[in-house]
KOLTORTI-337376 format. One record per residue: y, x, z of N, C-alpha, C in turn; residue in one letter; residue number from 1. Coordinates in Angstrom, 1 decimal, always signed. Last residue first. Layout:
BEGIN
site nv = Y, nu = X, nw = Z, cav = Y, cau = X, caw = Z, cv = Y, cu = X, cw = Z, type = a, seq = NUM
...
END
This chain:
BEGIN
site nv = +336.5, nu = -19.2, nw = +117.7, cav = +335.9, cau = -18.7, caw = +118.9, cv = +334.4, cu = -18.6, cw = +118.8, type = l, seq = 106
site nv = +338.3, nu = -18.0, nw = +114.9, cav = +337.4, cau = -18.9, caw = +115.4, cv = +336.8, cu = -18.3, cw = +116.7, type = l, seq = 105
site nv = +341.7, nu = -17.7, nw = +113.6, cav = +340.6, cau = -17.2, caw = +114.4, cv = +339.6, cu = -18.3, cw = +114.8, type = v, seq = 104
site nv = +342.6, nu = -18.2, nw = +110.2, cav = +342.8, cau = -18.5, caw = +111.6, cv = +341.5, cu = -18.0, cw = +112.3, type = k, seq = 103
site nv = +342.8, nu = -18.0, nw = +107.4, cav = +342.6, cau = -16.8, caw = +108.2, cv = +342.9, cu = -17.0, cw = +109.7, type = q, seq = 102
site nv = +342.6, nu = -20.2, nw = +105.9, cav = +344.0, cau = -19.9, caw = +106.3, cv = +344.0, cu = -18.6, cw = +107.2, type = s, seq = 101
site nv = +339.9, nu = -20.4, nw = +105.7, cav = +340.6, cau = -19.8, caw = +104.6, cv = +342.1, cu = -19.5, cw = +104.9, type = e, seq = 100
site nv = +339.4, nu = -21.6, nw = +108.2, cav = +338.9, cau = -20.2, caw = +108.0, cv = +339.7, cu = -19.6, cw = +106.8, type = h, seq = 99
site nv = +340.4, nu = -24.1, nw = +107.6, cav = +340.9, cau = -23.4, caw = +108.8, cv = +340.6, cu = -21.9, cw = +108.6, type = w, seq = 98
site nv = +338.8, nu = -24.9, nw = +105.5, cav = +340.2, cau = -24.7, caw = +105.3, cv = +340.9, cu = -23.9, cw = +106.4, type = a, seq = 97
site nv = +336.4, nu = -25.1, nw = +107.0, cav = +336.5, cau = -24.2, caw = +105.8, cv = +337.9, cu = -23.9, cw = +105.5, type = l, seq = 96
site nv = +336.8, nu = -27.0, nw = +108.8, cav = +336.8, cau = -25.6, caw = +109.3, cv = +336.8, cu = -24.6, cw = +108.2, type = i, seq = 95
site nv = +338.6, nu = -29.3, nw = +106.7, cav = +337.7, cau = -29.0, caw = +107.9, cv = +337.9, cu = -27.5, cw = +108.2, type = g, seq = 94
site nv = +340.0, nu = -30.5, nw = +104.8, cav = +339.3, cau = -29.3, caw = +104.4, cv = +338.4, cu = -28.8, cw = +105.5, type = g, seq = 93
site nv = +342.2, nu = -31.8, nw = +107.1, cav = +341.9, cau = -31.7, caw = +105.7, cv = +341.2, cu = -30.4, cw = +105.3, type = d, seq = 92
site nv = +341.3, nu = -33.2, nw = +110.0, cav = +341.7, cau = -31.9, caw = +109.5, cv = +341.3, cu = -31.7, cw = +108.0, type = l, seq = 91
site nv = +342.3, nu = -36.4, nw = +110.5, cav = +341.2, cau = -35.6, caw = +110.0, cv = +341.7, cu = -34.3, cw = +109.4, type = s, seq = 90
site nv = +343.7, nu = -38.2, nw = +113.2, cav = +343.8, cau = -37.3, caw = +112.1, cv = +342.5, cu = -36.6, cw = +111.7, type = y, seq = 89
site nv = +345.2, nu = -41.1, nw = +114.6, cav = +343.9, cau = -40.3, caw = +114.3, cv = +344.1, cu = -39.5, cw = +113.1, type = y, seq = 88
site nv = +347.1, nu = -42.2, nw = +117.2, cav = +347.2, cau = -41.6, caw = +115.9, cv = +345.9, cu = -40.8, cw = +115.7, type = e, seq = 87
site nv = +346.6, nu = -45.5, nw = +118.8, cav = +346.7, cau = -44.0, caw = +118.8, cv = +346.8, cu = -43.5, cw = +117.3, type = k, seq = 86
site nv = +346.3, nu = -48.2, nw = +118.4, cav = +347.6, cau = -47.7, caw = +119.0, cv = +347.7, cu = -46.2, cw = +119.0, type = s, seq = 85
site nv = +343.9, nu = -49.1, nw = +117.6, cav = +344.8, cau = -48.6, caw = +116.6, cv = +346.2, cu = -48.2, cw = +117.1, type = t, seq = 84
site nv = +341.0, nu = -48.3, nw = +119.7, cav = +342.1, cau = -49.1, caw = +119.1, cv = +343.0, cu = -48.4, cw = +118.2, type = g, seq = 83
site nv = +338.9, nu = -46.9, nw = +120.6, cav = +340.1, cau = -46.8, caw = +121.3, cv = +341.2, cu = -47.6, cw = +120.8, type = w, seq = 82
site nv = +336.8, nu = -47.8, nw = +118.8, cav = +336.6, cau = -47.7, caw = +120.3, cv = +337.9, cu = -47.7, cw = +121.0, type = i, seq = 81
site nv = +337.8, nu = -47.8, nw = +116.3, cav = +337.1, cau = -49.0, caw = +116.7, cv = +336.9, cu = -49.0, cw = +118.2, type = k, seq = 80
site nv = +338.9, nu = -45.2, nw = +116.2, cav = +339.8, cau = -46.4, caw = +116.1, cv = +339.1, cu = -47.7, cw = +116.5, type = a, seq = 79
site nv = +336.5, nu = -43.7, nw = +116.2, cav = +337.5, cau = -43.7, caw = +117.3, cv = +338.4, cu = -44.8, cw = +117.3, type = a, seq = 78
site nv = +335.4, nu = -44.3, nw = +113.7, cav = +334.7, cau = -44.6, caw = +114.9, cv = +335.6, cu = -44.7, cw = +116.1, type = i, seq = 77
site nv = +337.4, nu = -43.3, nw = +112.0, cav = +337.1, cau = -44.7, caw = +112.0, cv = +336.3, cu = -45.1, cw = +113.3, type = d, seq = 76
site nv = +337.2, nu = -40.6, nw = +112.6, cav = +338.5, cau = -41.3, caw = +112.8, cv = +338.2, cu = -42.8, cw = +112.9, type = c, seq = 75
site nv = +334.7, nu = -40.0, nw = +111.8, cav = +335.0, cau = -39.9, caw = +113.2, cv = +336.3, cu = -40.7, cw = +113.5, type = a, seq = 74
site nv = +335.0, nu = -40.1, nw = +109.0, cav = +334.1, cau = -41.1, caw = +109.7, cv = +334.4, cu = -41.2, cw = +111.2, type = s, seq = 73
site nv = +336.5, nu = -37.8, nw = +108.8, cav = +337.1, cau = -39.1, caw = +108.4, cv = +336.3, cu = -40.3, cw = +109.0, type = l, seq = 72
site nv = +334.7, nu = -35.9, nw = +109.5, cav = +335.9, cau = -36.1, caw = +110.4, cv = +336.6, cu = -37.4, cw = +110.0, type = s, seq = 71
site nv = +333.0, nu = -35.8, nw = +107.4, cav = +332.5, cau = -36.4, caw = +108.6, cv = +333.7, cu = -36.7, cw = +109.6, type = r, seq = 70
site nv = +334.8, nu = -34.5, nw = +105.5, cav = +334.2, cau = -35.8, caw = +105.3, cv = +333.8, cu = -36.5, cw = +106.6, type = y, seq = 69
site nv = +335.7, nu = -31.9, nw = +106.0, cav = +336.6, cau = -33.0, caw = +106.1, cv = +336.0, cu = -34.4, cw = +105.9, type = g, seq = 68
site nv = +334.0, nu = -29.7, nw = +106.2, cav = +334.8, cau = -29.8, caw = +105.0, cv = +335.8, cu = -31.0, cw = +105.0, type = s, seq = 67
site nv = +333.0, nu = -29.6, nw = +108.9, cav = +332.9, cau = -28.4, caw = +108.0, cv = +333.9, cu = -28.5, cw = +106.9, type = r, seq = 66
site nv = +335.4, nu = -31.2, nw = +110.9, cav = +334.0, cau = -30.9, caw = +110.6, cv = +334.0, cu = -29.7, cw = +109.7, type = c, seq = 65
site nv = +337.7, nu = -32.6, nw = +113.3, cav = +337.4, cau = -31.7, caw = +112.2, cv = +335.8, cu = -31.6, cw = +112.1, type = y, seq = 64
site nv = +340.3, nu = -34.7, nw = +114.5, cav = +338.9, cau = -34.5, caw = +114.3, cv = +338.7, cu = -33.4, cw = +113.2, type = f, seq = 63
site nv = +342.8, nu = -35.3, nw = +116.8, cav = +342.5, cau = -34.6, caw = +115.5, cv = +341.0, cu = -34.3, cw = +115.5, type = v, seq = 62
site nv = +344.8, nu = -37.7, nw = +118.2, cav = +343.4, cau = -37.2, caw = +118.2, cv = +343.1, cu = -36.6, cw = +116.8, type = i, seq = 61
site nv = +347.5, nu = -38.5, nw = +120.2, cav = +347.1, cau = -37.9, caw = +118.9, cv = +345.7, cu = -37.2, cw = +119.1, type = h, seq = 60
site nv = +347.7, nu = -39.5, nw = +122.8, cav = +348.1, cau = -40.3, caw = +121.7, cv = +347.7, cu = -39.8, cw = +120.3, type = q, seq = 59
site nv = +346.3, nu = -39.6, nw = +125.9, cav = +346.3, cau = -38.9, caw = +124.7, cv = +346.6, cu = -39.8, cw = +123.5, type = i, seq = 58
site nv = +346.0, nu = -41.2, nw = +128.1, cav = +347.2, cau = -40.4, caw = +128.0, cv = +347.3, cu = -39.7, cw = +126.7, type = e, seq = 57
site nv = +343.4, nu = -42.2, nw = +127.7, cav = +344.5, cau = -43.1, caw = +127.9, cv = +345.8, cu = -42.4, cw = +127.6, type = e, seq = 56
site nv = +340.9, nu = -41.3, nw = +127.5, cav = +341.9, cau = -40.8, caw = +126.5, cv = +343.2, cu = -41.6, cw = +126.6, type = a, seq = 55
site nv = +338.1, nu = -40.4, nw = +128.9, cav = +339.4, cau = -41.1, caw = +129.3, cv = +340.5, cu = -40.5, cw = +128.4, type = d, seq = 54
site nv = +334.9, nu = -41.0, nw = +127.5, cav = +336.1, cau = -40.2, caw = +127.7, cv = +337.3, cu = -41.0, cw = +128.2, type = m, seq = 53
site nv = +332.8, nu = -42.6, nw = +127.0, cav = +332.8, cau = -41.9, caw = +128.3, cv = +334.1, cu = -41.2, cw = +128.6, type = e, seq = 52
site nv = +333.2, nu = -43.3, nw = +124.4, cav = +333.2, cau = -44.4, caw = +125.4, cv = +333.3, cu = -43.8, cw = +126.8, type = l, seq = 51
site nv = +332.8, nu = -40.9, nw = +123.1, cav = +334.1, cau = -41.4, caw = +123.2, cv = +334.2, cu = -42.5, cw = +124.2, type = l, seq = 50
site nv = +329.9, nu = -40.7, nw = +123.4, cav = +330.8, cau = -39.7, caw = +124.1, cv = +332.3, cu = -40.2, cw = +124.2, type = k, seq = 49
site nv = +329.0, nu = -42.8, nw = +121.7, cav = +328.7, cau = -42.7, caw = +123.2, cv = +329.7, cu = -41.8, cw = +123.9, type = k, seq = 48
site nv = +330.0, nu = -42.0, nw = +119.2, cav = +330.3, cau = -43.3, caw = +119.8, cv = +330.1, cu = -43.3, cw = +121.3, type = n, seq = 47
site nv = +329.0, nu = -39.3, nw = +118.8, cav = +330.4, cau = -39.6, caw = +119.0, cv = +330.7, cu = -40.9, cw = +119.7, type = l, seq = 46
site nv = +326.6, nu = -38.3, nw = +118.2, cav = +326.8, cau = -38.7, caw = +119.6, cv = +328.2, cu = -39.3, cw = +119.8, type = d, seq = 45
site nv = +326.8, nu = -37.5, nw = +115.6, cav = +325.7, cau = -38.4, caw = +115.9, cv = +325.8, cu = -39.0, cw = +117.3, type = h, seq = 44
site nv = +329.0, nu = -35.7, nw = +115.7, cav = +329.2, cau = -37.1, caw = +115.1, cv = +328.0, cu = -38.0, cw = +115.5, type = l, seq = 43
site nv = +329.4, nu = -33.9, nw = +118.7, cav = +328.7, cau = -34.1, caw = +117.4, cv = +328.8, cu = -35.6, cw = +116.9, type = p, seq = 42
site nv = +332.0, nu = -32.7, nw = +120.1, cav = +331.3, cau = -34.0, caw = +120.2, cv = +330.7, cu = -34.3, cw = +118.9, type = l, seq = 41
site nv = +333.6, nu = -30.1, nw = +121.6, cav = +332.5, cau = -30.4, caw = +120.7, cv = +331.9, cu = -31.7, cw = +121.0, type = h, seq = 40
site nv = +337.0, nu = -29.5, nw = +121.5, cav = +336.0, cau = -30.1, caw = +122.2, cv = +334.8, cu = -30.5, cw = +121.2, type = v, seq = 39
site nv = +339.0, nu = -26.6, nw = +121.0, cav = +338.4, cau = -27.8, caw = +120.5, cv = +337.3, cu = -28.2, cw = +121.5, type = a, seq = 38
site nv = +340.2, nu = -24.2, nw = +121.7, cav = +340.6, cau = -25.4, caw = +122.4, cv = +340.0, cu = -26.7, cw = +121.9, type = n, seq = 37
site nv = +339.8, nu = -22.7, nw = +118.5, cav = +340.2, cau = -22.6, caw = +119.9, cv = +340.7, cu = -23.9, cw = +120.5, type = d, seq = 36
site nv = +337.2, nu = -23.8, nw = +116.5, cav = +338.6, cau = -23.6, caw = +116.6, cv = +339.0, cu = -23.6, cw = +118.1, type = i, seq = 35
site nv = +334.1, nu = -22.1, nw = +116.6, cav = +334.9, cau = -23.3, caw = +116.7, cv = +336.3, cu = -22.9, cw = +116.8, type = m, seq = 34
site nv = +331.1, nu = -20.7, nw = +115.1, cav = +332.4, cau = -20.6, caw = +115.7, cv = +333.1, cu = -22.0, cw = +115.7, type = g, seq = 33
site nv = +328.5, nu = -20.9, nw = +114.4, cav = +329.3, cau = -20.0, caw = +113.6, cv = +330.7, cu = -19.9, cw = +114.1, type = s, seq = 32
site nv = +327.5, nu = -22.8, nw = +116.1, cav = +327.1, cau = -21.4, caw = +116.4, cv = +327.9, cu = -20.4, cw = +115.6, type = e, seq = 31
site nv = +328.1, nu = -25.2, nw = +115.0, cav = +329.1, cau = -24.6, caw = +115.9, cv = +328.8, cu = -23.2, cw = +116.3, type = i, seq = 30
site nv = +325.8, nu = -26.0, nw = +113.6, cav = +327.0, cau = -25.6, caw = +112.9, cv = +328.0, cu = -24.8, cw = +113.8, type = e, seq = 29
site nv = +324.0, nu = -26.8, nw = +115.7, cav = +323.7, cau = -25.6, caw = +114.9, cv = +325.0, cu = -25.1, cw = +114.2, type = v, seq = 28
site nv = +325.3, nu = -29.1, nw = +116.6, cav = +325.1, cau = -28.0, caw = +117.5, cv = +324.8, cu = -26.7, cw = +116.7, type = d, seq = 27
site nv = +327.5, nu = -30.4, nw = +113.9, cav = +326.2, cau = -30.3, caw = +114.7, cv = +326.2, cu = -29.1, cw = +115.6, type = s, seq = 26
site nv = +331.0, nu = -31.4, nw = +114.2, cav = +329.8, cau = -30.7, caw = +113.6, cv = +328.6, cu = -30.7, cw = +114.5, type = r, seq = 25
site nv = +333.3, nu = -32.4, nw = +115.3, cav = +332.2, cau = -33.3, caw = +115.1, cv = +331.0, cu = -32.7, cw = +114.4, type = v, seq = 24
site nv = +335.7, nu = -31.3, nw = +117.5, cav = +334.8, cau = -30.8, caw = +116.5, cv = +333.5, cu = -31.7, cw = +116.4, type = d, seq = 23
site nv = +338.8, nu = -32.4, nw = +118.3, cav = +337.4, cau = -32.7, caw = +118.4, cv = +336.6, cu = -32.2, cw = +117.2, type = i, seq = 22
site nv = +341.7, nu = -32.0, nw = +120.1, cav = +341.0, cau = -31.5, caw = +118.9, cv = +339.5, cu = -31.6, cw = +119.1, type = l, seq = 21
site nv = +344.3, nu = -33.9, nw = +121.3, cav = +342.9, cau = -33.4, caw = +121.6, cv = +342.3, cu = -33.1, cw = +120.2, type = i, seq = 20
site nv = +347.7, nu = -33.4, nw = +122.3, cav = +346.7, cau = -33.9, caw = +121.4, cv = +345.3, cu = -33.4, cw = +121.9, type = h, seq = 19
site nv = +351.1, nu = -33.0, nw = +122.5, cav = +349.9, cau = -33.3, caw = +123.3, cv = +348.9, cu = -34.0, cw = +122.4, type = k, seq = 18
site nv = +352.7, nu = -30.4, nw = +120.8, cav = +352.4, cau = -31.9, caw = +120.8, cv = +351.1, cu = -32.1, cw = +121.5, type = l, seq = 17
site nv = +353.9, nu = -27.9, nw = +120.6, cav = +353.3, cau = -28.3, caw = +121.8, cv = +352.9, cu = -29.8, cw = +121.9, type = g, seq = 16
site nv = +354.7, nu = -26.9, nw = +118.2, cav = +355.6, cau = -27.9, caw = +118.9, cv = +355.1, cu = -28.3, cw = +120.2, type = e, seq = 15
site nv = +352.5, nu = -25.5, nw = +117.4, cav = +353.7, cau = -24.8, caw = +117.7, cv = +354.7, cu = -25.6, cw = +118.5, type = n, seq = 14
site nv = +350.6, nu = -27.5, nw = +117.0, cav = +350.4, cau = -26.5, caw = +118.0, cv = +351.7, cu = -25.8, cw = +118.4, type = l, seq = 13
site nv = +351.7, nu = -28.9, nw = +114.9, cav = +351.4, cau = -29.6, caw = +116.2, cv = +351.3, cu = -28.6, cw = +117.3, type = f, seq = 12
site nv = +351.7, nu = -26.9, nw = +113.0, cav = +353.0, cau = -27.4, caw = +113.5, cv = +352.8, cu = -28.1, cw = +114.8, type = s, seq = 11
site nv = +349.0, nu = -26.8, nw = +112.5, cav = +349.6, cau = -25.7, caw = +113.2, cv = +351.0, cu = -26.0, cw = +113.7, type = l, seq = 10
site nv = +348.8, nu = -29.2, nw = +111.0, cav = +348.2, cau = -29.1, caw = +112.4, cv = +348.8, cu = -27.9, cw = +113.2, type = y, seq = 9
site nv = +350.1, nu = -28.4, nw = +108.7, cav = +350.7, cau = -29.4, caw = +109.5, cv = +350.1, cu = -29.4, cw = +111.0, type = e, seq = 8
site nv = +348.2, nu = -26.4, nw = +107.8, cav = +349.6, cau = -26.1, caw = +108.1, cv = +350.3, cu = -27.1, cw = +109.0, type = k, seq = 7
site nv = +345.9, nu = -28.0, nw = +107.4, cav = +346.0, cau = -27.0, caw = +108.4, cv = +347.4, cu = -26.6, cw = +108.8, type = v, seq = 6
site nv = +346.8, nu = -31.5, nw = +106.8, cav = +346.5, cau = -30.1, caw = +106.3, cv = +346.6, cu = -29.1, cw = +107.5, type = p, seq = 5
site nv = +345.2, nu = -34.4, nw = +107.7, cav = +346.3, cau = -33.5, caw = +108.1, cv = +345.9, cu = -32.1, cw = +107.6, type = i, seq = 4
site nv = +344.8, nu = -37.7, nw = +106.8, cav = +344.4, cau = -36.4, caw = +106.6, cv = +345.5, cu = -35.4, cw = +106.9, type = r, seq = 3
site nv = +344.9, nu = -40.4, nw = +109.2, cav = +345.6, cau = -39.6, caw = +108.2, cv = +344.9, cu = -38.2, cw = +108.1, type = k, seq = 2
site nv = +344.9, nu = -43.7, nw = +110.3, cav = +344.2, cau = -42.5, caw = +110.1, cv = +344.8, cu = -41.7, cw = +109.0, type = m, seq = 1
END
């Protein structure tokens, strides 16, 4: 598991690195917007939702929340479910850091 700054995550996007971006914020929190192409899986449902997902072909999983704390927990949960052969990232600073970098929200 690794904290990934917004700038490094943008490199993922620019390089076309195959990954999944997961927003673990609550339903109420996402009303203020989400990062483009993110999948919303609230932290309280994450265990169940990850068990239902087919992530066999996805090697890089990036989680984010409001500030970066819950996304670290999400990385731990995912590693327990999907194993340690994948790369798990927590967007450092969460959506607040994304917003500060003046990136667009949906």
